Every structure is written in C-alpha cells, then in structure tokens.
Rosetta silent file (secondary structure, phi, psi, omega in degrees, C-alpha in Angstrom):
SEQUENCE: MTSVDNSAKLIRMEGIPQGGGREQRPIYLGHARWRMAQRGITEEQVEHVLRHYDVRRPAFRSPSSRTPTEIFIGDCAGRRLKVYVEQGSDPPRVRTAVWEGD
SCORE:     score description
SCORE:     0.000 S_00000001
   1 L     0.000  147.246 -177.819    5.387   40.891   28.946 S_00000001
   2 L  -119.349  129.196  170.832    7.710   41.554   26.083 S_00000001
   3 E   -79.212  150.313 -177.416    9.170   44.931   25.264 S_00000001
   4 L  -116.874  131.683  174.146    9.223   45.972   21.650 S_00000001
   5 L   -73.725  123.195 -177.426   11.952   47.806   19.779 S_00000001
   6 H   -49.741  -33.697 -177.802   10.348   50.719   18.053 S_00000001
   7 H   -66.775  -18.251 -174.420   12.287   49.920   14.882 S_00000001
   8 H  -100.650    2.084 -176.573   10.488   46.476   14.614 S_00000001
   9 L   -62.920  130.468  174.525    6.988   47.856   14.832 S_00000001
  10 L   -94.765  -32.948  177.210    4.558   46.577   12.060 S_00000001
  11 L  -104.596  124.738  179.977    1.692   48.711   13.162 S_00000001
  12 L  -143.788  134.627  178.134    2.318   52.431   13.253 S_00000001
  13 L   -76.754  -11.083  174.024   -0.211   55.198   13.149 S_00000001
  14 L   -82.824   34.788 -176.278    2.304   57.230   11.174 S_00000001
  15 L   128.509   62.239  176.435    0.828   54.839    8.661 S_00000001
  16 L   -70.923  133.734  -80.919   -0.915   52.001   10.500 S_00000001
  17 L   -51.693  168.021 -176.735    0.006   49.678    8.631 S_00000001
  18 L   -77.121  109.537  177.306    1.107   51.189    5.338 S_00000001
  19 E  -109.620  106.346  177.941   -1.548   50.156    2.842 S_00000001
  20 L    70.095   20.822  174.526   -0.716   51.551   -0.543 S_00000001
  21 L    90.846   -1.885 -177.829    1.532   54.222    0.940 S_00000001
  22 E  -127.776  156.093 -176.864   -1.043   56.047    2.892 S_00000001
  23 L   -68.998  142.706  175.825   -2.086   55.956    6.582 S_00000001
  24 L  -117.843  131.937  177.038   -5.144   53.814    7.359 S_00000001
  25 L   -74.042  149.658  173.649   -7.408   54.464   10.279 S_00000001
  26 L   -66.533  155.620  172.678   -8.339   51.518   12.444 S_00000001
  27 E  -101.659  128.487  178.022  -11.702   49.780   12.066 S_00000001
  28 E   -97.497  112.573  175.639  -13.556   49.667   15.405 S_00000001
  29 L   -64.399  161.176 -177.038  -15.721   46.607   15.966 S_00000001
  30 H   -57.848  -44.162 -179.436  -19.080   47.112   17.627 S_00000001
  31 H   -57.688  -42.159 -175.404  -17.898   45.476   20.817 S_00000001
  32 H   -65.057  -43.042 -179.540  -14.841   47.755   20.924 S_00000001
  33 H   -60.436  -43.900  178.853  -17.016   50.901   20.472 S_00000001
  34 H   -62.563  -50.142  178.397  -19.400   49.720   23.326 S_00000001
  35 H   -65.578  -36.014  175.622  -16.566   48.926   25.704 S_00000001
  36 H   -65.869  -42.378  177.040  -14.661   52.099   24.948 S_00000001
  37 H   -66.226  -33.570  171.583  -17.673   54.209   25.665 S_00000001
  38 H   -59.471  -41.614 -175.107  -18.255   52.263   28.876 S_00000001
  39 H   -96.740    3.317  178.893  -14.638   52.893   29.894 S_00000001
  40 L    68.129   35.057 -178.539  -14.267   56.386   28.764 S_00000001
  41 L  -106.335  130.960 -177.659  -11.682   55.609   26.093 S_00000001
  42 L   -95.940  161.854  172.929  -11.569   57.706   22.944 S_00000001
  43 H   -59.553  -41.367  177.410  -10.484   56.765   19.383 S_00000001
  44 H   -55.291  -40.078  177.311   -7.717   59.300   19.768 S_00000001
  45 H   -67.909  -43.293  175.044   -6.372   57.507   22.814 S_00000001
  46 H   -59.432  -48.058 -176.744   -6.456   54.128   21.001 S_00000001
  47 H   -65.411  -33.343  173.455   -4.731   55.553   17.950 S_00000001
  48 H   -62.479  -43.168  178.364   -2.056   57.156   20.219 S_00000001
  49 H   -68.821  -36.093  174.448   -1.225   53.775   21.762 S_00000001
  50 H   -64.514  -27.971  176.805   -1.096   52.191   18.269 S_00000001
  51 H   -78.064  -39.397 -166.479    1.420   54.851   17.288 S_00000001
  52 H  -126.133   27.283  179.121    3.492   54.755   20.479 S_00000001
  53 L   -59.318  155.607  173.667    3.073   51.357   22.158 S_00000001
  54 L  -121.983   -7.471  173.067    5.982   49.949   24.115 S_00000001
  55 E  -130.392  131.275  171.642    4.615   46.420   24.540 S_00000001
  56 E  -132.987  122.450  179.895    3.204   44.121   21.857 S_00000001
  57 E  -148.579  162.428  173.664    2.244   40.531   22.621 S_00000001
  58 E   -66.738  146.911  175.198   -0.248   37.849   21.684 S_00000001
  59 L   -89.541  154.739  173.199   -3.520   37.757   23.563 S_00000001
  60 L   -59.175  135.222 -179.499   -4.838   34.630   25.245 S_00000001
  61 L  -105.041  117.448  177.927   -7.044   32.888   22.565 S_00000001
  62 L   -83.435  154.628 -173.500  -10.357   31.664   23.900 S_00000001
  63 L   -59.490  -25.350 -179.820  -11.907   28.563   22.379 S_00000001
  64 L   -86.570   -8.081 -177.765  -14.744   30.748   20.889 S_00000001
  65 L   -82.637  128.479 -179.198  -12.380   33.191   19.219 S_00000001
  66 L   -90.855  -20.094 -174.344  -11.917   32.708   15.457 S_00000001
  67 L  -123.351  130.187  176.903   -9.189   35.181   15.014 S_00000001
  68 L   -62.526  146.430 -175.150   -5.872   35.554   16.878 S_00000001
  69 E  -122.293  142.333  171.638   -5.574   38.803   18.747 S_00000001
  70 E  -113.007  150.042  177.243   -2.491   40.954   19.691 S_00000001
  71 E  -113.741  126.302  179.130   -2.377   43.396   22.575 S_00000001
  72 E  -109.655  130.892 -174.628   -0.654   46.748   22.136 S_00000001
  73 E  -130.373  127.394 -177.805    0.105   48.512   25.458 S_00000001
  74 E  -156.332  168.805  179.968    1.246   52.029   25.935 S_00000001
  75 E   -78.568  141.086  179.262    1.008   55.213   28.077 S_00000001
  76 E  -159.406  129.480  179.072   -1.982   57.488   27.483 S_00000001
  77 L    49.135   35.789  176.687   -3.433   60.211   29.718 S_00000001
  78 L    77.362   12.390  179.344   -1.253   59.241   32.568 S_00000001
  79 E  -133.176  176.983  175.645   -2.410   55.595   32.495 S_00000001
  80 E  -105.618  122.087  179.348   -1.592   52.385   30.690 S_00000001
  81 E  -112.857  131.267  177.500   -4.023   51.505   27.860 S_00000001
  82 E  -104.224  126.140 -179.111   -4.274   48.013   26.326 S_00000001
  83 E  -116.496  122.433 -176.633   -5.599   47.831   22.790 S_00000001
  84 E  -100.409  127.089 -172.594   -6.625   44.439   21.407 S_00000001
  85 E  -127.125  133.975  171.191   -6.204   44.186   17.544 S_00000001
  86 E   -57.441  123.729 -174.003   -6.957   41.311   15.263 S_00000001
  87 L   -55.935  131.075  175.772   -3.629   39.819   14.299 S_00000001
  88 L    71.091    7.603  179.570   -2.543   40.684   10.773 S_00000001
  89 L   -76.277  141.561 -175.321   -5.497   42.944   10.018 S_00000001
  90 L  -149.248  104.571   10.945   -4.884   45.747    7.597 S_00000001
  91 L   -77.084  165.983 -176.654   -6.282   48.265    8.364 S_00000001
  92 L   -61.578  133.442  176.440   -6.166   47.256   12.087 S_00000001
  93 E  -103.387  112.049 -178.932   -9.449   45.915   13.461 S_00000001
  94 E   -77.913  125.663 -179.587   -9.717   46.976   17.082 S_00000001
  95 E   -95.640  -31.556  177.526  -11.643   44.405   19.073 S_00000001
  96 E  -170.345  168.728  173.892  -11.558   46.167   22.495 S_00000001
  97 E  -145.901  148.908 -179.814   -9.583   48.486   24.701 S_00000001
  98 E  -151.705  141.967  176.342   -9.105   48.578   28.456 S_00000001
  99 E   -72.775  138.493 -179.915   -7.200   50.624   30.994 S_00000001
 100 L   -63.626  131.633  179.849   -4.531   48.401   32.652 S_00000001
 101 L    92.941   -9.003  175.655   -5.708   47.470   36.213 S_00000001
 102 L   -87.550    0.000    0.000   -9.409   47.929   35.454 S_00000001
C-alpha cells in the first residue's frame, strides 16, 4: 500500500476532477450500483472517500479488463472503504466499492 500526499491528489470531490472549473459527480457503472446496494454502501460514502482518501494505488488488472483501474481507500462510517475507479476517467467512473475486510 502506498500513502498519498493530499497535495498530489488528482481526484478530489471538491471538484472531482476539475472539468471546466466545476465539480463533476462520479458516474456509477451498473455493476457498481448493484454491488453497493448489496454491501450497504451509499453514493455519499463513495464520494466522501474520493474527497478524503489516504491511499491511492493501481488495482490488479485481470485479463478480461479493458480499462486499468485505481483503488481509492479512506475512512468512512468507522470503516475503511475501497472505491475502484477507471484510471484517467473524467468524470470518475466508479466500477465498484467494497468495505475493507469483506
């Protein structure tokens, strides 16, 4: 795991990422919505982690994956939440989210 200096963040919900100078909300893929509902994770929790993550790292890329993915990890609701986002997407395309340890 790699810690991330807050000043180096490229994705921030105080403007995730800045597209034309205004904040852009993430796009939630169908799989992400399904798994979030299954795991009791809200959009607000995902967006909180995208604003306040403390770890950002590449995700393992499976042979069937067409797009590289990054994992953003942060504290939320007294737990650690991992949010998987398509690398370089603007606005961020959330692929899935999972509570750490589940």
